[in-house]
C-alpha positions in Angstrom: 6.9 28.9 29.3 5.5 29.5 32.8 1.8 29.0 33.4 1.8 32.2 35.6 2.4 34.7 32.8 2.0 38.4 33.9 -1.0 40.2 32.5 -3.2 43.2 33.2 -5.5 42.9 36.2 -3.6 39.8 37.4 -4.9 37.8 34.4 -3.6 36.8 31.2 -4.5 37.6 27.7 -6.2 35.3 25.2 -3.0 35.3 23.3 -1.1 34.2 26.4 -3.7 31.5 27.1 -3.4 30.1 23.5 0.5 30.0 23.9 0.0 27.9 26.8 -2.4 25.5 24.9 0.0 25.3 22.2 2.9 24.6 24.5 1.0 21.6 26.1 1.1 23.0 29.6 -2.7 22.7 30.2 -4.1 19.4 31.0 -6.7 18.0 28.7 -10.1 17.3 30.0 -11.2 13.7 29.4 -13.9 13.4 31.9 -17.7 14.2 30.9 -18.8 17.0 33.0 -22.6 15.7 33.0 -24.9 12.8 33.3 -26.0 10.8 30.0 -29.5 10.2 31.2 -30.7 13.8 31.5 -34.0 14.2 29.5 -35.1 17.4 27.8 -37.9 17.9 30.2 -35.5 17.7 33.2 -33.1 20.2 31.5 -35.9 22.6 30.6 -37.4 22.5 34.1 -34.0 23.1 35.9 -33.4 26.1 33.5 -36.7 27.5 34.2 -36.2 27.3 37.9 -32.9 28.8 37.7 -33.9 31.8 35.7 -37.2 32.3 37.3 -36.1 31.6 40.9 -32.9 33.5 41.0 -33.5 37.1 39.7 -30.6 36.4 37.5 -29.2 39.3 35.4 -29.2 39.0 31.6 -26.9 36.9 29.7 -26.8 38.8 26.5 -24.2 41.1 27.8 -21.5 38.4 28.1 -19.6 38.5 24.9 -16.7 40.6 26.1 -16.6 39.3 29.7 -16.9 35.8 28.5 -13.8 35.9 26.3 -11.9 37.6 29.3 -13.3 34.9 31.8 -12.3 32.1 29.5 -8.8 33.3 29.0 -8.0 34.5 32.5 -5.9 32.8 35.0 -5.5 34.8 38.1 -2.6 34.9 40.6 -3.6 36.0 44.0 -7.2 37.7 43.9 -9.9 37.4 41.4 -11.1 40.6 39.3 -13.9 42.3 41.0 -17.3 41.1 39.8 -15.9 37.7 39.0 -18.6 35.7 40.6 -21.3 37.7 38.8 -19.7 37.1 35.5 -19.1 33.5 36.1 -22.6 32.8 37.2 -23.9 34.5 34.1 -21.5 32.6 31.9 -22.7 29.3 33.4 -26.4 30.5 32.6 -25.2 31.2 29.0 -23.5 28.0 28.8 -26.8 26.3 29.8 -28.6 27.9 27.2 -26.1 27.0 24.4 -26.2 23.5 25.6 -29.9 23.3 25.5 -29.9 24.9 22.1 -27.8 21.9 20.9 -29.7 19.2 22.7 -26.9 18.6 25.1 -29.5 18.1 28.1 -26.7 16.8 30.6 -24.4 19.7 29.9 -27.2 22.1 30.4 -28.1 20.7 33.8 -24.6 20.6 34.8 -24.1 24.3 33.9 -27.4 25.3 35.6 -26.2 23.5 38.8 -22.9 25.4 38.7 -25.0 28.7 38.2 -27.3 27.8 41.3 -24.2 26.9 43.3 -22.8 30.4 42.9 -26.0 32.1 43.4 -26.6 30.1 46.7 -23.1 30.9 48.0 -23.7 34.8 47.2 -26.9 34.6 49.2 -25.1 32.9 52.3 -22.5 35.6 52.3 -25.2 38.3 52.1 
């Protein structure tokens, strides 16, 4: 199976993504994405700064977009609104990580969120 399967909006469906996973075509991630020494205080402070300092749109509307974003693999151009959805997804990921006590993962997701927001500000 090719990893560049056709799909609507230049992306693949969740089912097509699952076929790629089952076929072993996706590389497994074996590296931690975060630091091990992040404290709860540091994560909460970073989250508060991201939310309060960035006029961020809500994260409660991500259910449908999140599933689409996780399954999408684009050929050529990204769907419109991609960066907005991605930044909100990172903020949602930070929230989920904090609720599970994964402080390092929360800070990593917040840093990704802030990186996207900073890039959007530079373009504007």
